[in-house]
Predicted model as a PDB file, atoms N, CA, C, CB and O in Angstrom, pLDDT in the B-factor column:
MODEL        1                                                                  
ATOM      1  N   MET A   1     -24.759  29.171  13.686  1.00 85.00           N  
ATOM      2  CA  MET A   1     -24.052  27.781  13.587  1.00 85.00           C  
ATOM      3  C   MET A   1     -22.480  27.797  13.200  1.00 85.00           C  
ATOM      4  CB  MET A   1     -24.816  26.914  12.460  1.00 85.00           C  
ATOM      5  O   MET A   1     -21.562  27.754  14.019  1.00 85.00           O  
ATOM      6  N   TRP A   2     -22.342  27.870  11.741  1.00 87.00           N  
ATOM      7  CA  TRP A   2     -21.114  27.395  11.366  1.00 87.00           C  
ATOM      8  C   TRP A   2     -20.637  28.589  10.842  1.00 87.00           C  
ATOM      9  CB  TRP A   2     -21.081  26.208  10.450  1.00 87.00           C  
ATOM     10  O   TRP A   2     -21.325  29.534  10.457  1.00 87.00           O  
ATOM     11  N   ASP A   3     -19.479  28.507  10.845  1.00 93.00           N  
ATOM     12  CA  ASP A   3     -18.622  29.951  10.596  1.00 93.00           C  
ATOM     13  C   ASP A   3     -18.189  29.761   9.156  1.00 93.00           C  
ATOM     14  CB  ASP A   3     -17.132  30.217  11.691  1.00 93.00           C  
ATOM     15  O   ASP A   3     -16.990  29.485   9.206  1.00 93.00           O  
ATOM     16  N   MET A   4     -18.647  29.782   7.744  1.00 94.00           N  
ATOM     17  CA  MET A   4     -18.690  29.960   6.942  1.00 94.00           C  
ATOM     18  C   MET A   4     -16.690  30.063   6.153  1.00 94.00           C  
ATOM     19  CB  MET A   4     -19.761  30.959   7.124  1.00 94.00           C  
ATOM     20  O   MET A   4     -15.902  29.299   5.596  1.00 94.00           O  
ATOM     21  N   ALA A   5     -16.724  31.167   6.504  1.00 95.00           N  
ATOM     22  CA  ALA A   5     -15.916  31.725   6.040  1.00 95.00           C  
ATOM     23  C   ALA A   5     -14.313  31.472   6.803  1.00 95.00           C  
ATOM     24  CB  ALA A   5     -16.504  32.970   6.004  1.00 95.00           C  
ATOM     25  O   ALA A   5     -13.159  31.760   6.485  1.00 95.00           O  
ATOM     26  N   ALA A   6     -14.891  30.853   7.836  1.00 94.00           N  
ATOM     27  CA  ALA A   6     -13.361  30.269   8.658  1.00 94.00           C  
ATOM     28  C   ALA A   6     -13.343  29.110   7.987  1.00 94.00           C  
ATOM     29  CB  ALA A   6     -13.285  29.956  10.514  1.00 94.00           C  
ATOM     30  O   ALA A   6     -12.235  28.749   7.590  1.00 94.00           O  
ATOM     31  N   TYR A   7     -14.321  28.388   7.738  1.00 93.00           N  
ATOM     32  CA  TYR A   7     -14.226  26.981   7.461  1.00 93.00           C  
ATOM     33  C   TYR A   7     -13.191  26.959   5.888  1.00 93.00           C  
ATOM     34  CB  TYR A   7     -16.018  26.274   7.306  1.00 93.00           C  
ATOM     35  O   TYR A   7     -12.145  26.379   5.594  1.00 93.00           O  
ATOM     36  N   ASP A   8     -14.338  28.134   4.960  1.00 95.00           N  
ATOM     37  CA  ASP A   8     -14.047  27.756   3.676  1.00 95.00           C  
ATOM     38  C   ASP A   8     -11.991  28.359   3.694  1.00 95.00           C  
ATOM     39  CB  ASP A   8     -15.441  28.756   2.382  1.00 95.00           C  
ATOM     40  O   ASP A   8     -11.032  27.918   3.061  1.00 95.00           O  
ATOM     41  N   ALA A   9     -12.079  29.272   4.528  1.00 96.00           N  
ATOM     42  CA  ALA A   9     -10.036  29.331   5.034  1.00 96.00           C  
ATOM     43  C   ALA A   9      -9.141  28.307   5.141  1.00 96.00           C  
ATOM     44  CB  ALA A   9      -9.664  29.781   6.514  1.00 96.00           C  
ATOM     45  O   ALA A   9      -8.052  28.131   4.595  1.00 96.00           O  
ATOM     46  N   GLU A  10     -10.015  27.395   6.242  1.00 95.00           N  
ATOM     47  CA  GLU A  10      -9.261  26.147   6.073  1.00 95.00           C  
ATOM     48  C   GLU A  10      -9.017  25.257   5.029  1.00 95.00           C  
ATOM     49  CB  GLU A  10      -9.635  25.484   6.754  1.00 95.00           C  
ATOM     50  O   GLU A  10      -7.904  24.892   4.650  1.00 95.00           O  
ATOM     51  N   ILE A  11     -10.257  24.871   4.512  1.00 94.00           N  
ATOM     52  CA  ILE A  11      -9.873  23.993   3.127  1.00 94.00           C  
ATOM     53  C   ILE A  11      -9.494  24.326   2.087  1.00 94.00           C  
ATOM     54  CB  ILE A  11     -10.661  23.386   2.634  1.00 94.00           C  
ATOM     55  O   ILE A  11      -9.439  23.561   1.125  1.00 94.00           O  
ATOM     56  N   ARG A  12      -9.046  25.924   2.053  1.00 95.00           N  
ATOM     57  CA  ARG A  12      -8.594  26.694   0.619  1.00 95.00           C  
ATOM     58  C   ARG A  12      -6.897  26.771   1.486  1.00 95.00           C  
ATOM     59  CB  ARG A  12      -9.708  28.735   0.078  1.00 95.00           C  
ATOM     60  O   ARG A  12      -5.940  26.718   0.713  1.00 95.00           O  
ATOM     61  N   GLU A  13      -6.621  26.871   2.773  1.00 94.00           N  
ATOM     62  CA  GLU A  13      -5.201  26.591   3.404  1.00 94.00           C  
ATOM     63  C   GLU A  13      -4.816  25.448   3.163  1.00 94.00           C  
ATOM     64  CB  GLU A  13      -5.062  26.708   4.777  1.00 94.00           C  
ATOM     65  O   GLU A  13      -3.817  25.393   2.446  1.00 94.00           O  
ATOM     66  N   SER A  14      -5.458  24.022   3.667  1.00 93.00           N  
ATOM     67  CA  SER A  14      -5.127  23.025   3.778  1.00 93.00           C  
ATOM     68  C   SER A  14      -4.572  22.349   2.047  1.00 93.00           C  
ATOM     69  CB  SER A  14      -6.288  22.455   4.585  1.00 93.00           C  
ATOM     70  O   SER A  14      -3.622  21.567   1.996  1.00 93.00           O  
ATOM     71  N   GLN A  15      -5.336  22.803   0.728  1.00 92.00           N  
ATOM     72  CA  GLN A  15      -5.671  22.309  -0.418  1.00 92.00           C  
ATOM     73  C   GLN A  15      -4.345  22.999  -0.771  1.00 92.00           C  
ATOM     74  CB  GLN A  15      -7.139  22.611  -1.126  1.00 92.00           C  
ATOM     75  O   GLN A  15      -3.767  22.234  -1.543  1.00 92.00           O  
ATOM     76  N   ALA A  16      -3.466  24.292  -0.520  1.00 91.00           N  
ATOM     77  CA  ALA A  16      -2.139  24.929  -1.020  1.00 91.00           C  
ATOM     78  C   ALA A  16      -1.067  24.108   0.000  1.00 91.00           C  
ATOM     79  CB  ALA A  16      -2.105  26.835  -0.824  1.00 91.00           C  
ATOM     80  O   ALA A  16       0.033  23.905  -0.513  1.00 91.00           O  
ATOM     81  N   ARG A  17      -1.250  23.613   1.378  1.00 90.00           N  
ATOM     82  CA  ARG A  17      -0.179  23.001   1.839  1.00 90.00           C  
ATOM     83  C   ARG A  17      -0.322  21.576   1.231  1.00 90.00           C  
ATOM     84  CB  ARG A  17      -0.092  23.084   3.370  1.00 90.00           C  
ATOM     85  O   ARG A  17       0.705  21.149   0.703  1.00 90.00           O  
ATOM     86  N   ARG A  18      -1.470  20.724   1.209  1.00 89.00           N  
ATOM     87  CA  ARG A  18      -1.405  19.296   0.031  1.00 89.00           C  
ATOM     88  C   ARG A  18      -0.848  19.995  -1.301  1.00 89.00           C  
ATOM     89  CB  ARG A  18      -3.256  18.439  -0.408  1.00 89.00           C  
ATOM     90  O   ARG A  18       0.287  19.582  -1.540  1.00 89.00           O  
ATOM     91  N   HIS A  19      -1.125  20.559  -1.869  1.00 89.00           N  
ATOM     92  CA  HIS A  19      -0.485  21.309  -3.351  1.00 89.00           C  
ATOM     93  C   HIS A  19       0.990  21.616  -3.084  1.00 89.00           C  
ATOM     94  CB  HIS A  19      -1.300  22.943  -3.808  1.00 89.00           C  
ATOM     95  O   HIS A  19       1.404  20.854  -3.958  1.00 89.00           O  
ATOM     96  N   ILE A  20       2.096  22.128  -2.568  1.00 86.00           N  
ATOM     97  CA  ILE A  20       3.315  21.989  -1.996  1.00 86.00           C  
ATOM     98  C   ILE A  20       3.612  20.343  -2.002  1.00 86.00           C  
ATOM     99  CB  ILE A  20       3.298  22.696  -0.525  1.00 86.00           C  
ATOM    100  O   ILE A  20       4.380  19.832  -2.816  1.00 86.00           O  
ATOM    101  N   VAL A  21       2.973  19.671  -1.091  1.00 84.00           N  
ATOM    102  CA  VAL A  21       3.154  18.346  -0.841  1.00 84.00           C  
ATOM    103  C   VAL A  21       3.560  18.065  -2.159  1.00 84.00           C  
ATOM    104  CB  VAL A  21       1.978  17.546  -0.270  1.00 84.00           C  
ATOM    105  O   VAL A  21       4.739  17.953  -2.495  1.00 84.00           O  
ATOM    106  N   TYR A  22       2.291  17.917  -3.140  1.00 84.00           N  
ATOM    107  CA  TYR A  22       2.560  16.676  -4.060  1.00 84.00           C  
ATOM    108  C   TYR A  22       3.408  17.345  -4.933  1.00 84.00           C  
ATOM    109  CB  TYR A  22       1.265  15.926  -4.828  1.00 84.00           C  
ATOM    110  O   TYR A  22       4.016  16.540  -5.638  1.00 84.00           O  
ATOM    111  N   GLU A  23       3.764  18.831  -5.224  1.00 80.00           N  
ATOM    112  CA  GLU A  23       4.817  19.221  -6.136  1.00 80.00           C  
ATOM    113  C   GLU A  23       6.412  18.680  -6.031  1.00 80.00           C  
ATOM    114  CB  GLU A  23       4.817  20.648  -6.015  1.00 80.00           C  
ATOM    115  O   GLU A  23       7.311  18.420  -6.831  1.00 80.00           O  
ATOM    116  N   ALA A  24       6.200  18.664  -4.339  1.00 79.00           N  
ATOM    117  CA  ALA A  24       8.030  18.058  -3.793  1.00 79.00           C  
ATOM    118  C   ALA A  24       7.880  16.623  -3.750  1.00 79.00           C  
ATOM    119  CB  ALA A  24       8.710  18.582  -1.924  1.00 79.00           C  
ATOM    120  O   ALA A  24       8.872  15.923  -3.548  1.00 79.00           O  
ATOM    121  N   LEU A  25       6.849  16.166  -3.904  1.00 77.00           N  
ATOM    122  CA  LEU A  25       6.802  14.244  -3.726  1.00 77.00           C  
ATOM    123  C   LEU A  25       6.948  14.193  -5.619  1.00 77.00           C  
ATOM    124  CB  LEU A  25       4.571  13.216  -2.764  1.00 77.00           C  
ATOM    125  O   LEU A  25       7.802  13.372  -5.956  1.00 77.00           O  
ATOM    126  N   ARG A  26       6.503  14.667  -6.405  1.00 79.00           N  
ATOM    127  CA  ARG A  26       6.734  14.769  -7.944  1.00 79.00           C  
ATOM    128  C   ARG A  26       8.371  14.542  -8.383  1.00 79.00           C  
ATOM    129  CB  ARG A  26       6.210  16.358  -8.453  1.00 79.00           C  
ATOM    130  O   ARG A  26       8.761  13.872  -9.339  1.00 79.00           O  
ATOM    131  N   ASN A  27       9.200  15.282  -7.423  1.00 81.00           N  
ATOM    132  CA  ASN A  27      10.577  15.096  -7.548  1.00 81.00           C  
ATOM    133  C   ASN A  27      11.091  14.080  -7.669  1.00 81.00           C  
ATOM    134  CB  ASN A  27      11.143  15.480  -6.794  1.00 81.00           C  
ATOM    135  O   ASN A  27      11.111  13.645  -6.518  1.00 81.00           O  
ATOM    136  N   GLY A  28      11.866  12.853  -8.744  1.00 77.00           N  
ATOM    137  CA  GLY A  28      12.738  12.131  -8.341  1.00 77.00           C  
ATOM    138  C   GLY A  28      11.632  10.984  -9.217  1.00 77.00           C  
ATOM    139  O   GLY A  28      11.177  11.281 -10.322  1.00 77.00           O  
ATOM    140  N   ASP A  29      11.323   9.730  -8.554  1.00 74.00           N  
ATOM    141  CA  ASP A  29      10.947   8.892  -9.155  1.00 74.00           C  
ATOM    142  C   ASP A  29       9.594   8.387  -8.306  1.00 74.00           C  
ATOM    143  CB  ASP A  29      12.056   8.030  -9.405  1.00 74.00           C  
ATOM    144  O   ASP A  29       9.396   8.068  -7.134  1.00 74.00           O  
ATOM    145  N   TYR A  30       8.870   8.471  -9.359  1.00 69.00           N  
ATOM    146  CA  TYR A  30       7.413   8.921  -8.972  1.00 69.00           C  
ATOM    147  C   TYR A  30       6.648   7.374  -8.589  1.00 69.00           C  
ATOM    148  CB  TYR A  30       6.549   9.861 -10.475  1.00 69.00           C  
ATOM    149  O   TYR A  30       6.722   6.500  -9.453  1.00 69.00           O  
ATOM    150  N   LYS A  31       5.936   7.072  -7.310  1.00 67.00           N  
ATOM    151  CA  LYS A  31       6.006   6.093  -7.230  1.00 67.00           C  
ATOM    152  C   LYS A  31       4.514   6.216  -6.191  1.00 67.00           C  
ATOM    153  CB  LYS A  31       7.452   5.582  -6.900  1.00 67.00           C  
ATOM    154  O   LYS A  31       4.409   6.615  -5.031  1.00 67.00           O  
ATOM    155  N   PRO A  32       3.360   5.638  -7.254  1.00 68.00           N  
ATOM    156  CA  PRO A  32       2.130   5.715  -6.929  1.00 68.00           C  
ATOM    157  C   PRO A  32       1.578   5.011  -5.309  1.00 68.00           C  
ATOM    158  CB  PRO A  32       1.523   5.084  -8.149  1.00 68.00           C  
ATOM    159  O   PRO A  32       1.933   3.886  -4.956  1.00 68.00           O  
ATOM    160  N   TRP A  33       0.603   5.976  -4.400  1.00 69.00           N  
ATOM    161  CA  TRP A  33       0.411   5.649  -3.345  1.00 69.00           C  
ATOM    162  C   TRP A  33      -0.580   3.817  -3.477  1.00 69.00           C  
ATOM    163  CB  TRP A  33      -0.313   7.079  -2.690  1.00 69.00           C  
ATOM    164  O   TRP A  33      -1.294   3.553  -2.510  1.00 69.00           O  
ATOM    165  N   ASP A  34      -0.526   2.887  -4.505  1.00 77.00           N  
ATOM    166  CA  ASP A  34      -1.226   2.242  -4.443  1.00 77.00           C  
ATOM    167  C   ASP A  34      -0.217   0.934  -4.800  1.00 77.00           C  
ATOM    168  CB  ASP A  34      -2.350   2.692  -5.127  1.00 77.00           C  
ATOM    169  O   ASP A  34      -0.605  -0.118  -5.309  1.00 77.00           O  
ATOM    170  N   TYR A  35       1.471   1.321  -4.326  1.00 71.00           N  
ATOM    171  CA  TYR A  35       2.209   0.525  -4.768  1.00 71.00           C  
ATOM    172  C   TYR A  35       1.918  -0.919  -4.654  1.00 71.00           C  
ATOM    173  CB  TYR A  35       3.210   0.828  -4.325  1.00 71.00           C  
ATOM    174  O   TYR A  35       1.348  -1.244  -3.612  1.00 71.00           O  
ATOM    175  N   GLN A  36       2.141  -1.697  -5.358  1.00 75.00           N  
ATOM    176  CA  GLN A  36       2.170  -3.215  -5.252  1.00 75.00           C  
ATOM    177  C   GLN A  36       3.664  -4.283  -5.612  1.00 75.00           C  
ATOM    178  CB  GLN A  36       0.993  -3.599  -6.300  1.00 75.00           C  
ATOM    179  O   GLN A  36       4.125  -4.626  -6.701  1.00 75.00           O  
ATOM    180  N   PRO A  37       4.001  -4.509  -4.586  1.00 75.00           N  
ATOM    181  CA  PRO A  37       5.573  -4.661  -4.374  1.00 75.00           C  
ATOM    182  C   PRO A  37       5.239  -5.909  -5.592  1.00 75.00           C  
ATOM    183  CB  PRO A  37       6.383  -5.147  -2.421  1.00 75.00           C  
ATOM    184  O   PRO A  37       4.106  -6.287  -5.889  1.00 75.00           O  
ATOM    185  N   VAL A  38       6.334  -6.347  -6.103  1.00 80.00           N  
ATOM    186  CA  VAL A  38       6.551  -7.597  -7.284  1.00 80.00           C  
ATOM    187  C   VAL A  38       6.837  -8.956  -6.149  1.00 80.00           C  
ATOM    188  CB  VAL A  38       8.281  -7.232  -8.605  1.00 80.00           C  
ATOM    189  O   VAL A  38       7.357  -9.163  -5.053  1.00 80.00           O  
ATOM    190  N   LYS A  39       6.226  -9.565  -7.069  1.00 81.00           N  
ATOM    191  CA  LYS A  39       5.813 -11.056  -6.404  1.00 81.00           C  
ATOM    192  C   LYS A  39       6.153 -12.099  -7.272  1.00 81.00           C  
ATOM    193  CB  LYS A  39       4.236 -11.262  -6.103  1.00 81.00           C  
ATOM    194  O   LYS A  39       5.888 -12.105  -8.474  1.00 81.00           O  
ATOM    195  N   ASN A  40       6.904 -13.227  -6.493  1.00 80.00           N  
ATOM    196  CA  ASN A  40       7.390 -14.621  -7.041  1.00 80.00           C  
ATOM    197  C   ASN A  40       6.183 -15.542  -7.687  1.00 80.00           C  
ATOM    198  CB  ASN A  40       8.088 -15.483  -5.762  1.00 80.00           C  
ATOM    199  O   ASN A  40       5.596 -16.292  -6.907  1.00 80.00           O  
ATOM    200  N   ALA A  41       5.857 -15.528  -8.811  1.00 74.00           N  
ATOM    201  CA  ALA A  41       4.685 -16.100  -9.340  1.00 74.00           C  
ATOM    202  C   ALA A  41       5.069 -17.381  -9.433  1.00 74.00           C  
ATOM    203  CB  ALA A  41       4.175 -15.551 -10.594  1.00 74.00           C  
ATOM    204  O   ALA A  41       4.071 -17.980  -9.834  1.00 74.00           O  
ATOM    205  N   SER A  42       6.118 -18.288  -9.262  1.00 72.00           N  
ATOM    206  CA  SER A  42       6.450 -18.750  -9.034  1.00 72.00           C  
ATOM    207  C   SER A  42       6.148 -19.766  -8.387  1.00 72.00           C  
ATOM    208  CB  SER A  42       6.841 -18.298  -8.976  1.00 72.00           C  
ATOM    209  O   SER A  42       5.921 -20.859  -8.907  1.00 72.00           O  
ATOM    210  N   GLU A  43       6.099 -19.463  -6.869  1.00 71.00           N  
ATOM    211  CA  GLU A  43       5.811 -19.361  -5.503  1.00 71.00           C  
ATOM    212  C   GLU A  43       4.544 -19.431  -5.009  1.00 71.00           C  
ATOM    213  CB  GLU A  43       6.247 -18.340  -5.082  1.00 71.00           C  
ATOM    214  O   GLU A  43       4.387 -20.033  -3.946  1.00 71.00           O  
ATOM    215  N   ARG A  44       3.514 -18.895  -5.610  1.00 73.00           N  
ATOM    216  CA  ARG A  44       2.492 -18.254  -5.490  1.00 73.00           C  
ATOM    217  C   ARG A  44       1.102 -19.285  -5.525  1.00 73.00           C  
ATOM    218  CB  ARG A  44       2.603 -17.214  -6.535  1.00 73.00           C  
ATOM    219  O   ARG A  44       0.026 -19.193  -4.934  1.00 73.00           O  
ATOM    220  N   PHE A  45       1.773 -20.576  -6.750  1.00 70.00           N  
ATOM    221  CA  PHE A  45       0.904 -21.166  -6.764  1.00 70.00           C  
ATOM    222  C   PHE A  45       1.305 -22.706  -6.845  1.00 70.00           C  
ATOM    223  CB  PHE A  45       0.177 -20.624  -7.646  1.00 70.00           C  
ATOM    224  O   PHE A  45       2.522 -22.887  -6.885  1.00 70.00           O  
ATOM    225  N   MET A  46       0.715 -23.557  -6.869  1.00 65.00           N  
ATOM    226  CA  MET A  46       0.643 -24.815  -6.821  1.00 65.00           C  
ATOM    227  C   MET A  46       1.574 -25.402  -8.081  1.00 65.00           C  
ATOM    228  CB  MET A  46      -0.841 -25.186  -6.819  1.00 65.00           C  
ATOM    229  O   MET A  46       1.058 -25.509  -9.194  1.00 65.00           O  
ATOM    230  N   ARG A  47       2.834 -25.741  -7.877  1.00 63.00           N  
ATOM    231  CA  ARG A  47       3.294 -26.158  -8.647  1.00 63.00           C  
ATOM    232  C   ARG A  47       4.204 -28.027  -8.627  1.00 63.00           C  
ATOM    233  CB  ARG A  47       3.906 -24.971  -8.815  1.00 63.00           C  
ATOM    234  O   ARG A  47       4.904 -28.226  -7.634  1.00 63.00           O  
ATOM    235  N   ASN A  48       4.141 -28.910  -9.427  1.00 67.00           N  
ATOM    236  CA  ASN A  48       4.584 -30.010  -9.429  1.00 67.00           C  
ATOM    237  C   ASN A  48       5.951 -30.187  -8.819  1.00 67.00           C  
ATOM    238  CB  ASN A  48       4.487 -30.380 -10.591  1.00 67.00           C  
ATOM    239  O   ASN A  48       6.054 -31.142  -8.049  1.00 67.00           O  
ATOM    240  N   HIS A  49       6.882 -29.541  -8.995  1.00 71.00           N  
ATOM    241  CA  HIS A  49       7.858 -29.548  -7.800  1.00 71.00           C  
ATOM    242  C   HIS A  49       7.727 -29.577  -6.976  1.00 71.00           C  
ATOM    243  CB  HIS A  49       8.468 -28.976  -7.549  1.00 71.00           C  
ATOM    244  O   HIS A  49       8.603 -30.212  -6.390  1.00 71.00           O  
ATOM    245  N   MET A  50       6.506 -28.939  -5.984  1.00 71.00           N  
ATOM    246  CA  MET A  50       6.539 -29.266  -4.597  1.00 71.00           C  
ATOM    247  C   MET A  50       5.051 -30.636  -3.930  1.00 71.00           C  
ATOM    248  CB  MET A  50       6.380 -27.496  -3.861  1.00 71.00           C  
ATOM    249  O   MET A  50       4.033 -31.245  -4.255  1.00 71.00           O  
ATOM    250  N   ASP A  51       6.375 -30.286  -2.456  1.00 80.00           N  
ATOM    251  CA  ASP A  51       5.948 -31.623  -2.133  1.00 80.00           C  
ATOM    252  C   ASP A  51       4.541 -31.376  -1.339  1.00 80.00           C  
ATOM    253  CB  ASP A  51       7.131 -32.450  -1.221  1.00 80.00           C  
ATOM    254  O   ASP A  51       4.496 -30.529  -0.447  1.00 80.00           O  
ATOM    255  N   LEU A  52       3.232 -32.259  -1.749  1.00 80.00           N  
ATOM    256  CA  LEU A  52       2.051 -31.485  -0.807  1.00 80.00           C  
ATOM    257  C   LEU A  52       2.012 -31.760   0.381  1.00 80.00           C  
ATOM    258  CB  LEU A  52       0.715 -31.693  -1.121  1.00 80.00           C  
ATOM    259  O   LEU A  52       1.078 -31.267   1.012  1.00 80.00           O  
ATOM    260  N   ASN A  53       3.025 -32.661   1.139  1.00 83.00           N  
ATOM    261  CA  ASN A  53       2.887 -32.884   2.530  1.00 83.00           C  
ATOM    262  C   ASN A  53       3.801 -32.099   3.001  1.00 83.00           C  
ATOM    263  CB  ASN A  53       3.012 -34.214   3.011  1.00 83.00           C  
ATOM    264  O   ASN A  53       4.013 -32.375   4.182  1.00 83.00           O  
ATOM    265  N   ILE A  54       4.546 -31.108   2.558  1.00 80.00           N  
ATOM    266  CA  ILE A  54       5.385 -29.958   2.863  1.00 80.00           C  
ATOM    267  C   ILE A  54       4.551 -28.690   3.426  1.00 80.00           C  
ATOM    268  CB  ILE A  54       6.162 -29.567   1.554  1.00 80.00           C  
ATOM    269  O   ILE A  54       4.323 -28.067   4.463  1.00 80.00           O  
ATOM    270  N   LEU A  55       4.180 -28.734   1.733  1.00 76.00           N  
ATOM    271  CA  LEU A  55       3.020 -27.324   1.734  1.00 76.00           C  
ATOM    272  C   LEU A  55       2.188 -27.387   2.430  1.00 76.00           C  
ATOM    273  CB  LEU A  55       2.240 -26.958   0.632  1.00 76.00           C  
ATOM    274  O   LEU A  55       2.016 -26.370   3.102  1.00 76.00           O  
ATOM    275  N   GLU A  56       1.191 -28.600   2.682  1.00 82.00           N  
ATOM    276  CA  GLU A  56       0.436 -28.506   3.798  1.00 82.00           C  
ATOM    277  C   GLU A  56       1.180 -28.401   5.425  1.00 82.00           C  
ATOM    278  CB  GLU A  56      -0.415 -29.708   3.639  1.00 82.00           C  
ATOM    279  O   GLU A  56       0.804 -27.727   6.384  1.00 82.00           O  
ATOM    280  N   ALA A  57       1.856 -28.936   5.359  1.00 82.00           N  
ATOM    281  CA  ALA A  57       1.804 -28.679   6.639  1.00 82.00           C  
ATOM    282  C   ALA A  57       2.707 -27.423   7.174  1.00 82.00           C  
ATOM    283  CB  ALA A  57       2.143 -29.900   7.251  1.00 82.00           C  
ATOM    284  O   ALA A  57       2.867 -27.096   8.350  1.00 82.00           O  
ATOM    285  N   SER A  58       3.309 -26.745   5.892  1.00 80.00           N  
ATOM    286  CA  SER A  58       3.561 -25.173   6.453  1.00 80.00           C  
ATOM    287  C   SER A  58       2.976 -23.738   6.531  1.00 80.00           C  
ATOM    288  CB  SER A  58       4.420 -24.853   5.984  1.00 80.00           C  
ATOM    289  O   SER A  58       3.427 -22.613   6.745  1.00 80.00           O  
ATOM    290  N   GLN A  59       1.273 -24.512   6.148  1.00 81.00           N  
ATOM    291  CA  GLN A  59      -0.259 -23.815   6.299  1.00 81.00           C  
ATOM    292  C   GLN A  59      -0.978 -24.234   7.312  1.00 81.00           C  
ATOM    293  CB  GLN A  59      -1.190 -24.034   5.171  1.00 81.00           C  
ATOM    294  O   GLN A  59      -2.115 -23.764   7.350  1.00 81.00           O  
ATOM    295  N   ARG A  60      -0.581 -25.229   8.448  1.00 81.00           N  
ATOM    296  CA  ARG A  60      -0.778 -25.311   9.681  1.00 81.00           C  
ATOM    297  C   ARG A  60      -0.733 -24.308  10.476  1.00 81.00           C  
ATOM    298  CB  ARG A  60      -0.157 -26.023  10.065  1.00 81.00           C  
ATOM    299  O   ARG A  60      -0.075 -23.292  10.253  1.00 81.00           O  
ATOM    300  N   TRP A  61      -1.623 -24.565  11.747  1.00 80.00           N  
ATOM    301  CA  TRP A  61      -1.134 -23.453  13.057  1.00 80.00           C  
ATOM    302  C   TRP A  61      -1.597 -23.997  14.489  1.00 80.00           C  
ATOM    303  CB  TRP A  61      -1.949 -21.766  12.883  1.00 80.00           C  
ATOM    304  O   TRP A  61      -2.769 -24.292  14.721  1.00 80.00           O  
ATOM    305  N   PRO A  62      -0.794 -24.078  15.219  1.00 79.00           N  
ATOM    306  CA  PRO A  62       0.563 -23.785  15.111  1.00 79.00           C  
ATOM    307  C   PRO A  62       1.643 -24.488  13.678  1.00 79.00           C  
ATOM    308  CB  PRO A  62       1.038 -24.304  16.565  1.00 79.00           C  
ATOM    309  O   PRO A  62       1.185 -25.174  12.765  1.00 79.00           O  
ATOM    310  N   ARG A  63       2.834 -24.162  13.799  1.00 68.00           N  
ATOM    311  CA  ARG A  63       3.349 -24.448  12.608  1.00 68.00           C  
ATOM    312  C   ARG A  63       4.422 -25.780  13.551  1.00 68.00           C  
ATOM    313  CB  ARG A  63       4.143 -22.863  11.643  1.00 68.00           C  
ATOM    314  O   ARG A  63       4.761 -25.548  14.712  1.00 68.00           O  
ATOM    315  N   ASP A  64       4.783 -26.933  12.932  1.00 61.00           N  
ATOM    316  CA  ASP A  64       5.187 -28.119  13.019  1.00 61.00           C  
ATOM    317  C   ASP A  64       6.492 -27.631  13.439  1.00 61.00           C  
ATOM    318  CB  ASP A  64       5.026 -29.024  11.826  1.00 61.00           C  
ATOM    319  O   ASP A  64       6.903 -26.563  12.985  1.00 61.00           O  
ATOM    320  N   ARG A  65       7.303 -28.431  14.405  1.00 55.00           N  
ATOM    321  CA  ARG A  65       8.604 -27.868  14.707  1.00 55.00           C  
ATOM    322  C   ARG A  65       9.399 -29.031  14.615  1.00 55.00           C  
ATOM    323  CB  ARG A  65       8.739 -27.130  16.071  1.00 55.00           C  
ATOM    324  O   ARG A  65      10.613 -28.966  14.812  1.00 55.00           O  
TER     325      ARG A  65                                                      
ENDMDL                                                                          
END                                                                             
């Protein structure tokens, strides 16, 4: 039912291709696949300098014009 030799050859070929790509991607600056962009923490949380009415209005849908 299964051609194990062909299946094994396909897996090994795929692994070899990924190994070549991995080595190429390691040149230069390394960026992990789960990179999280830097966020400005001062704008993520409620602060005293924010007007509560403006903040709440910006979260409504549809947005006020």
